[in-house]
N, C-alpha and C positions, 0 to 999 in steps of 0.2 A: 649489715656490715658493709661497706663498697665494695666492690670489686674491684681488681687490680685494670682492668680491661676499660671499665668508665673511667676512671683516673688518667690515665694515656691518653684517652677521647678530650678529656679536659684538659690534658697539659695541650693537646697536639694544637686543639682549636683556639688558643692562649696563645700560642707560639706564632701561627698561621691567621691568626687574627678574619678567618672564613671558613665555614662550614663545609667549603667545596675543596680550599687549602688542605684544612686536616682530614679529606675524602681521600684525597689523591696521596698524602705523605703516608695513609695507613690503608691503601688498597681496598677503601669500604666506598661506597655510594652517598650521594649529599644527602637522602632522606634517611640511612639507616643512623650518620653521624648527628643528623637532627631530630631524631629518636631518642637516641643515647644522651642527649644535654637534655634532653625535657624529662627522660624519666629520672636522670641524676637532682633535676630542678624540683620533682615530684616527692624523692627521696627526701631531700634536703629541706623540701618546704618554702624555697625563695628562688628568683631569678640568679642565675649565675652570668647571662651574659646580654648586652642589650645591644640590640639593633644600631646600626652607625651606616652612614649610604658605603661606604666599601665592604663593608663584613659586618663583623661583630667584636666587641669588646668586653673586659670582663668588668662587673660591678664592681662595687665593694666588698660585697661577699663571693664573688666570685675571685679575686683579688686574694683573699686569706686561701680559698679553694684549691687554688692553684697554686698557691706556695707552698701549702702541707701537702698536696700531689707529689710536685716536685718532690720533696724529701722524702715522701713516705716510697714513693718507686726507686730514690737512691738509693734508699736503705735496702730493700728489697733486691735490687741487683749485689750493692756489697754482700747480703747476704748468700744469694747463687754463689759470688766469686769466690767466697771462703768455703761453704760447701765445697766446692768444684776443686780447691785447693786442696782439703781434706782427702776426698776421690782421686786424688793425684797426686797424693802422701807429697805436696809440697808444705803444710804445714800440718798443724794439732800435735798431741802426743802421746805416747805409750807408756803405760804403766804396766811391768812385769813385778811378778814374785816369784821365786822359788828358793831352796833349799842348799845347805851349805856344799854337796856334792857336785851338782848341776852349777855351780858354782865358781867353778875349781877351774875349767875350761870353756865348759861347753856356752855356759850365757855369756863372759866378755867376749868370747870371738862369733858369738851371736849379734853382743851388742855391738861391736869393730864394725863387722858388713853391714851391719842396716845402717849403722849411723852414714857410714861410705857410700852407700845408694842413695839415702833418703835423709840427707843432710837438715832440711826444714822441720823433721817430725823433732821434738821433746821427747827423750828417751831419759826413763827413774827406774831403779830398783827396787824395791819397795820390802819394807820388814813385814812380816803379815802374820799373823797367828797360824801355825801348818795346821792345825786343827780346823781352821775356820776358811778355806783359800776356798773352797768353791761359794758359798757363802758371800765370801768379796768379789770374788768374777760374778756373780747374780746382782749383787748389790751393785755393779757399774763401780766399785773403788777402784779392782784390778782389773787391765783389761786381759790381761794373758798369767797364767799361773803354771808351773810345771808341779805337778802331782805324781807320785807313787800310787800304783793297787795297795800299798800297804797304808796313807794314808785313807784311799777308800773302804780298806775294811773295816767293818764297824767292831772286827775282833784281832786285833794284831795277831791275835797266837792262831794263824789258819795259814794256809797254802793255797787257800781259793781267791784266785784273780779275776774272779767278774769281777765286771762295773757296769754301771755303780754301786754299790751298798749302799752309799749315802747320796742319791741320786739331788741336785738342788734344780728348781726348773728355769731354765733359758740358759744352762747350760751343755756344753757340747764336751764331750771327754774326747780328745782324738789319742790312739797309742804312739807310741814315734820308737819304744826300745825294746827290749828286753833285756833287763842285763844281769850279768851274770856274775854271781856271787865268789868271791875267790877269799883264799886266809893268806894275811899278810904277815911272814917270818921275820927277827931279825938274821942279816945275812951268814951269823955262825950257829944257828941254830941246827939241832941236829937230823933234823927234816928237809933241811934249807938246798940240798942237794937232788932230791928228789923232782921229777918233774911234775908229779901230781902227788898231792897227800891223802892218807887214808884219811876221816876224822877220827875215826874211834882211837886213833895215836896221839890225840891231842886232846885227850879225855882230861890229865892233867894239869892240863895249862892254865892258867890265869888269862880271862877274856878280858880286853879291853871292848866298851861299852858306850855309845855315843844317844844322843839326842836322834829322838824321831824327824824324819825317817831314815838317816844315818848310823843304823843303830843295825843290831844283832838278826832285825828283823823278828817274825814269825820264828818263833823258842819249837814248838813242838819237832819241825823237821830237822834243826841241828842236833837237838835234845836227844833225839833217837839215831842220828849217823854219831855223834861220841858216847852215847851208851849211856850218857846222864847229861842232866841239866847245864851250861856251863856255869862254870863257876866263875866270875866277875867280881873281880878286884880294883876296877878304875874306871870311873867313868867322866869322859871328856867330851867337849863339842868340840875342839879346834884339831882339822887332818894334821897341820903342821906337829901338834903337841900330840897327837895320837901316835903317828910314825916315829916321834921322837920315844916313845914309851915301848914301840917293840924295840927301837934300835936299841934300848938300854936292856931291854929282853925283863923287862917288866911283865910282859903280856902278848898275846896275838890277837887278831883283830878281823873283822871280815872287809872289805872292800869293793864297794858295787863297779860297774865299768866307767860309770860317767868319771872316776879317781883313781881309775889306771894310769893314765898318761903321766899324773902328778906326783908317784910313786918315788923315793928319794933311793937313792946308792944302794944303800945302805939296808936297803927292805924288800923282799924279795917276794914276790907274789905268783903263787900257787895254786892250779886246779883242786878239786877237792873230790875225792873218792867215798861218799856216792857225791852227783854234785847237787847243792842246794838249791829249791825253787829259784828263779829267777824273779827279779823284782824289777814289775812294769813300770815303764813311765811312759806319762800322759802330759799333753796341756790342753788345761782346761780354759777354753774361750766361751764367750756368749753365741750364743747363736744366731745364725744371720734368720734377718736381716740386721738385725740389734750388733753385729761385730764391725769396725770399722777394717777401711783399708790396708790400715797400718798393722794391725794383728794379720792377718792373711797372708801380707808380705814376711814379721818376722816368723811366721807360721812354716812360711816355705823355705827363710832360712834356715829353719832348727831341721827342717825335716833333710834337707841337703846334707848339712854337716853330718848329720849320722849316717845318710846315706854312703860316706867316704871312708871307704876301710880302715884308711892311716890315719881317722885322725883322732879315733880314741886307740892309740896305741898299749897293745900292755907288754908292761917290762916284766919278764918274768928272766931275770938273770938267773945265771945257772952259776 
């Protein structure tokens, strides 16, 4: 395969009509230019230039070679410019995946800030199988995924938050937040006036369950605190619908930190006695150098948002 420098020399000789002119333009010596052209002619097996009284001119084969060389060099310059625009976040795309409670407040605000800072980058939020998020990142189908340690645990009935239990080559897991789990009660509930609720006092309550990872989580610590397995009476994926069920007195549920700020006024959040194990929030991304600059930019935005104490405000109405 011909190297790009040889192509540049070929075009320079054609443009200047002489070896000396090309040598001056490329800051080389005339013998060096002559050797480059001679080597190129040996490589292709034919003459590319013929001597004339005041320099050289391309042969018919040389004219074709020069035209193709110009095209190849232009494409390479386009390649460099396009890649540079990715590095400068002037273009490209960023594909994210998250789960419902992350999509309530955190992800929309992160997308807003990213779009404002980098308008040239196309953003998309994709629905991905929650059981295969790390694989999607490893395969390059997703650039950034928000996951919890409940995703990463091979056994969802465990409090071990070690990361990762389900590792995927080429994927890095970066911790963002340890989410507290509070109990949501209707405003008129008999325990709503308490600042903290003893879980054993809720043993007779009906519980509202949701899809993983916006669910009751590892059942062992909850069951131990209740004194019995939670009695699940309702299954619901939508946070608005789950809150409506709580308001109607149909049941109670657990709410992670990511959803605290979106709780409606007629639902109260209360810390529990004992506190339940936290839910670890992580971002899954490709390891460097496979990680695009846009991913690092979004990671910085997510980190900054979660570092603001007022961003995920807990509403603990009296």
